[in-house]
N, C-alpha and C positions, 0 to 999 in steps of 0.2 A: 351534118346537123348534130350527130352524136358527139363528134370530136368538139365542136364548140361548146356543148353542154358540159363536157369534162373539163375543158379548160376553163369555163365559168365556175364549176364547183370547185376546182383546185385552187383557182384565184381567190375564192371566197374563203376557203380553209386556210390558204397561206396568209391572208389579211387578218383573219380571227387569230391565228398563232402569233403573228407579228404584234397584233393589238395586245394580247395577253403578256407576251414577253416584255414589251415596252411599258405597259402600264402597270404591271404587277405589283411593283414596288410602289408607285403611286397610289394604287388603290389600297394596299395595306397600310400606308401612311395615313390615308383619309379615313379609314376605318378607326385607326388609333385616336386621331385628332377628334373625330366625332364622339367617340366614346368619352374621351377626356372632357370635351366641352359639356357633354350631358351630365357627367358626374360633378364637374365644377359647378355647373348651375345649380344641381340638387344641393350640394354642399352650401353655396350662397343662400339658397332659399331657406335652408335649414338654420343658418346663422341669422337670418331676418327673423324667422319665427322665435329665436331666441332673444333677439332684440326686443320684439314685441310682446315679451312675456306669455306667449302661448305655449312654450316648453322650456323647462328649466334647463339651463345649459350645464346642470351638474348631475342631472337625473341619469338614470340607467339607459333609458329609451335615447336620449340624446346622445350619449355615449355609444351606444349600440349603432344608431344610424350613421354617425359620423365616422365611426371605424369602419363599417361597411362601405360607405362611400369612399373612404380613403383607400381601402384594400382595391376597390375597383378602379381607382384612377391610378395606382401604381401599377396595376395589372391590365390595364387597357391595351388594346392593340394586340401585339404579338406575344402570345403566351401559349405553353404547351398544354396539350390535354390533360396530362398527369398534373400538372401544376393548377389547373382550373379546378380539377377534383379536390385538391388540397385547399384551394381558396374557398370552394363551396363548403367544404367540411369546417374550416375555421370559422366561417360565417355561421353555420349551423350550431357550432360549439358556443360561440359567443351569445346566440339566441337565448342560451340557458337550457334548462331542463326540458322545455316543451314550448311548442308554439302556441299553446293556449294561454299561458302566462303573458307572452309578449303580446298576443292579439288582445287580451284584457288591458294590458297597459296602454296600447295604443289607442284603443277604443275610450279609455278614460281622458284622452286629450282632446283639444280642439279639433273641428273638422278639418282646418288646415293641415294640421299635423298629421291626421289620419290619411288625407290625400297624398301629403308628401311621403310618408312611409309606403304606401301603395305603389307610388311612382318609383321609389327607390327599389323595392322589390321586383317590379316588373322591369326596370332597367338593368338590374343586377341578372335577371334570368336573360335578357336579351344578349347581354355582354357575355355570358356562357356560352352561347352558341354561334355568335356572329363572326367570331375570328377564324373558324375553321369551315370551309365550304362544305365539307361532307356532312359536318354535324348540322349545319344550317340546313342543307336539304333534307336530312332526316327530320329534323325538328318541325320545318313547314310541311314536309310530306306526310308525317304522322298526323299532324293537325287536319289536313285535307282529307286524308284516309278515313280518320275517326269520324268526320262530318258526313262522309258520303257512304261508307260501308258498315256492316254489321260487326258486332263484337267478335266472333269468330274470325273474320277475315283479318280483323285488326290484330288479334291475338297471335294468328299464324304468321302475318308479317312481321310482328315484333319478335317472335320467336326465331324466325329466319335471320332477321336484321342483327339480333343481339349475339347470335353464334359467329357472324361474319366480322362485326366490328363492335365488340363489346364495350370498349373504352368510349365511344362515340355515343353509344345508346346510354351509357351511364350519366353522361354530360347532358343528354337530351332529358333524362329522368330528373337530374338534379334542377335544370332550368325549368321544367314543368312544375317541380315543386315549389320554387320560388315564385313563379308566375301565378300557381293557384293561390298561395298564400297572399300574394299581392292583390288578387281579385277579391278574396274574402275580406280583405282590408277595405278595399273600394266600396264593397257592399254596406260598410257599416257607417259611411257619412253620407 
């Protein structure tokens, strides 16, 4: 009986390993295509809003959203963690002196523009974490932990994890910043 159980466990592990090896490249390609599709859709919707005169195609907000979407399209899929941090810094730099002025500018536009801007920030946040499995697990794990544990436990876990994988934690922080900003925009419409 024990030998049969061990054979079943080993067969399962071997099948999982083979699946990972065979479909690893396909899974990465699928992530890249999904991200590109999402950001191409956002860019198309932004252009439709410009055609409908809900946003001026020469405005600072249009240029910012378009450049943010284009950066995301160029960097979708396979991107190194250090490059993700650079991309995040570029987007924050393009946002200007502060998020308050950007948020006020977005708030002055039509509800459709506000909704699109919120979705762009949420999608950008998702792009930052989805490419790397460890970063994705940290992102989701910290959200779950924050929901079920008190602040002391969360702070302790964050401290330990930030010492083990600091670059991954920085990506999660950046993603959370973009996600929170997108959520603040979503509340305005």
